C-alpha positions as CSV (number, residue, x, y, z in Angstrom):
1,X,-35.3,0.8,18.5
2,X,-32.2,-0.7,16.7
3,X,-29.0,1.2,16.5
4,X,-26.8,1.1,13.4
5,X,-23.3,0.3,14.7
6,X,-21.6,0.2,11.4
7,X,-18.7,2.6,10.9
8,X,-18.8,5.5,8.5
9,X,-18.8,4.5,4.8
10,X,-15.4,4.1,3.1
11,X,-15.2,6.1,-0.1
12,X,-13.2,4.4,-2.9
13,X,-12.3,6.2,-6.1
14,X,-12.4,4.0,-9.2
15,X,-10.3,4.7,-12.3
16,X,-10.7,2.8,-15.6
17,X,-10.2,3.7,-19.2
18,X,-13.3,1.7,-20.3
19,X,-16.9,2.6,-19.3
20,X,-17.9,-1.1,-19.3
21,X,-15.1,-2.1,-17.0
22,X,-15.8,0.9,-14.7
23,X,-19.3,-0.3,-14.4
24,X,-18.0,-3.8,-13.5
25,X,-15.7,-2.4,-10.9
26,X,-18.6,-0.4,-9.3
27,X,-20.7,-3.6,-9.1
28,X,-18.1,-5.1,-6.8
29,X,-19.1,-2.6,-4.1
30,X,-22.9,-3.1,-4.5
31,X,-22.9,-5.8,-1.8
32,X,-24.2,-4.5,1.6
33,X,-21.7,-4.5,4.4
34,X,-21.8,-7.1,7.1
35,X,-22.8,-6.1,10.6
36,X,-20.1,-4.0,12.2
37,X,-18.3,-3.4,8.9
38,X,-18.2,-0.1,6.9
39,X,-20.0,0.1,3.6
40,X,-17.7,0.5,0.6
41,X,-18.9,3.3,-1.6
42,X,-17.6,3.6,-5.2
43,X,-16.8,7.1,-6.4
44,X,-16.3,7.7,-10.1
45,X,-14.9,10.6,-12.1
46,X,-11.9,11.6,-14.2
47,X,-8.5,10.8,-12.7
48,X,-7.9,14.5,-12.2
49,X,-11.2,14.9,-10.3
50,X,-10.5,11.9,-8.0
51,X,-7.0,13.1,-7.3
52,X,-8.3,16.5,-6.3
53,X,-10.9,15.0,-4.0
54,X,-10.0,15.1,-0.3
55,X,-12.9,12.8,0.6
56,X,-11.5,9.6,-0.8
57,X,-10.2,6.9,1.5
58,X,-8.7,4.6,-1.2
59,X,-8.1,4.7,-4.9
60,X,-8.6,1.6,-7.2
61,X,-6.8,1.7,-10.5
62,X,-7.7,-0.6,-13.4
63,X,-4.3,-1.1,-15.0
64,X,-5.6,-3.4,-17.8
65,X,-7.5,-0.5,-19.5
66,X,-4.9,2.2,-19.3
67,X,-1.9,2.9,-21.6
68,X,1.4,3.7,-20.0
69,X,0.0,2.1,-16.9
70,X,3.1,2.1,-14.6
71,X,3.8,5.7,-15.4
72,X,0.3,6.6,-14.5
73,X,0.6,4.7,-11.3
74,X,3.8,6.5,-10.4
75,X,2.3,9.9,-11.2
76,X,-0.7,9.1,-8.9
77,X,1.7,8.2,-6.0
78,X,3.6,11.4,-6.5
79,X,0.4,13.5,-6.6
80,X,-1.3,11.7,-3.6
81,X,1.4,9.8,-1.7
82,X,-0.9,9.3,1.4
83,X,-3.9,7.8,-0.4
84,X,-3.7,3.9,-0.4
85,X,-3.6,2.7,-4.0
86,X,-5.1,-0.7,-5.0
87,X,-4.3,-2.0,-8.5
88,X,-6.5,-4.4,-10.5
89,X,-4.7,-6.1,-13.4
90,X,-4.4,-9.2,-15.5
91,X,-3.7,-12.6,-14.0
92,X,-0.4,-14.4,-14.3
93,X,1.8,-11.3,-14.8
94,X,4.2,-11.7,-11.8
95,X,6.4,-8.9,-13.1
96,X,3.5,-6.5,-13.4
97,X,2.5,-7.3,-9.8
98,X,6.1,-6.6,-8.6
99,X,6.5,-3.4,-10.6
100,X,3.1,-2.2,-9.4
101,X,4.0,-2.6,-5.7
102,X,7.5,-1.2,-6.1
103,X,5.9,1.8,-7.9
104,X,3.7,2.5,-4.9
105,X,0.6,0.3,-5.1
106,X,-0.4,-1.2,-1.7
107,X,-2.3,-4.1,-3.2
108,X,-2.6,-6.0,-6.5
109,X,-5.9,-7.8,-7.3
110,X,-6.6,-9.9,-10.3
111,X,-9.5,-9.1,-12.6
112,X,-11.4,-12.1,-11.2
113,X,-11.3,-10.8,-7.6
114,X,-14.6,-11.2,-5.9
115,X,-16.1,-8.8,-3.3
116,X,-14.7,-10.8,-0.4
117,X,-11.2,-10.7,-1.8
118,X,-11.5,-6.9,-2.3
119,X,-12.6,-6.5,1.3
120,X,-9.7,-8.6,2.6
121,X,-7.3,-6.5,0.5
122,X,-8.7,-3.2,1.8
123,X,-8.5,-4.5,5.4
124,X,-4.9,-5.5,4.9
125,X,-4.0,-2.2,3.3
126,X,-5.7,-0.2,6.1
127,X,-3.6,-2.1,8.6
128,X,-0.4,-1.0,6.9
129,X,0.3,-4.3,5.0
130,X,0.9,-5.1,1.4
131,X,-1.6,-7.4,-0.3
132,X,0.0,-9.7,-2.9
133,X,0.6,-13.4,-3.4
134,X,3.1,-14.7,-0.9
135,X,5.3,-16.1,-3.6
136,X,5.7,-12.6,-5.0
137,X,6.4,-11.0,-1.6
138,X,9.3,-13.5,-1.3
139,X,10.5,-12.3,-4.7
140,X,10.1,-8.7,-3.7
141,X,12.3,-9.3,-0.6
142,X,14.9,-11.0,-2.9
143,X,14.9,-7.8,-5.1
144,X,15.4,-5.7,-2.0
145,X,18.3,-7.8,-0.9
146,X,20.1,-7.4,-4.2
147,X,20.1,-3.6,-4.1
148,X,23.7,-2.4,-3.5
149,X,24.5,-0.4,-0.4
150,X,25.6,2.6,-2.5
151,X,22.2,2.9,-4.3
152,X,21.0,5.6,-2.1
153,X,23.4,8.5,-1.6
154,X,21.2,11.2,-0.2
155,X,22.3,13.0,2.9
156,X,21.4,11.0,6.0
157,X,18.2,12.6,7.5
158,X,17.9,13.3,11.2
159,X,15.5,10.8,12.8
160,X,14.1,10.8,16.3
161,X,14.4,7.8,18.5
162,X,10.8,7.0,18.0
163,X,11.1,7.3,14.2
164,X,14.0,4.9,14.3
165,X,11.9,2.4,16.4
166,X,9.1,2.6,13.8
167,X,11.6,2.1,10.9
168,X,13.1,-1.0,12.6
169,X,9.6,-2.5,12.8
170,X,8.8,-1.6,9.2
171,X,11.9,-3.4,8.2
172,X,10.6,-6.5,10.0
173,X,7.4,-6.3,7.8
174,X,5.2,-5.2,10.7
175,X,1.9,-3.5,9.8
176,X,0.9,-0.1,11.3
177,X,-1.4,-2.0,13.7
178,X,1.4,-4.3,14.9
179,X,3.8,-1.3,15.3
180,X,1.2,0.5,17.4
181,X,0.8,-2.5,19.6
182,X,4.5,-3.1,20.0
183,X,5.3,0.5,20.9
184,X,2.0,1.0,22.9
185,X,0.9,4.0,20.8
186,X,-2.1,4.8,18.7
187,X,-2.2,3.5,15.1
188,X,-2.9,7.1,13.9
189,X,0.4,8.1,15.6
190,X,2.2,5.4,13.7
191,X,0.7,6.7,10.4
192,X,2.0,10.1,11.3
193,X,5.5,8.8,12.0
194,X,5.5,6.9,8.7
195,X,4.4,10.0,6.8
196,X,7.3,12.0,8.3
197,X,9.7,9.2,7.6
198,X,8.7,9.2,3.9
199,X,9.2,13.0,3.7
200,X,12.6,12.9,5.5
201,X,13.9,10.0,3.3
202,X,12.4,11.2,0.0
203,X,10.5,7.9,-0.3
204,X,7.3,7.9,-2.4
205,X,5.8,4.8,-0.9
206,X,6.4,2.2,1.9
207,X,8.4,-0.1,-0.3
208,X,10.9,2.6,-1.2
209,X,11.0,3.7,2.4
210,X,12.0,0.1,3.3
211,X,14.8,0.1,0.6
212,X,16.1,3.5,1.8
213,X,15.9,2.5,5.5
214,X,18.2,-0.5,5.0
215,X,21.0,1.9,4.2
216,X,20.6,4.4,7.0
217,X,23.3,4.3,9.7
218,X,22.1,2.7,12.9
219,X,18.9,1.5,11.3
220,X,19.6,-0.8,8.4
221,X,22.5,-2.6,10.0
222,X,21.9,-6.3,9.9
223,X,18.4,-6.0,8.4
224,X,19.4,-7.8,5.2
225,X,19.7,-10.9,7.3
226,X,16.2,-10.2,8.8
227,X,14.8,-9.8,5.3
228,X,16.4,-13.1,4.2
229,X,14.7,-14.8,7.2
230,X,11.4,-13.1,6.3
231,X,11.8,-14.4,2.7
232,X,11.8,-17.9,4.0
233,X,8.6,-17.2,6.0
234,X,6.8,-15.9,2.9
235,X,7.8,-18.9,0.7
């Protein structure tokens, strides 16, 4: 008797302003999962219904079909800061990609993305990474480097030694999996630390957490040089 060793299905909420495009998005997930991989299950409904669902693992937002798209994206991140958000949008709009990620999206996929690319993006996001073209990750780091030190004036939060260690590694662009390996802790523990760091710093997403962390005493010192070196790697 064979045993199904595939992990539990991954439930992905789909948001689109056009029924035809929603059907097209759903078809991306019709492909059966490879051996040992979780099946991706599309979940449709109104945006309000999806945001109120506690069963979703990811949310995919079709920006091309929505008016006021970046405001909607930001409102989703405020309402559900812990749900990984993947954006699908038009090709060739570098500024939209940048703004989407800065606003809280964990991945940006072009309209022509195939099922394999979607799976790679989801795997990257689940590991705590950002999925975007390398040339744009370099530009994103450039933008972070240009933020003046006085941009964040909130009172300095109290961080534990472990939280500071996690922040240092986040600033070096480490994924949750890499942080867990480096600190010899569970990946779920890293996720818990990241969640607490976001609450303590008032950050809505990992990008904003990175920007705020660069200006925390004892954490951000010298990290602009690290980011500059990381920019060279991404180019």
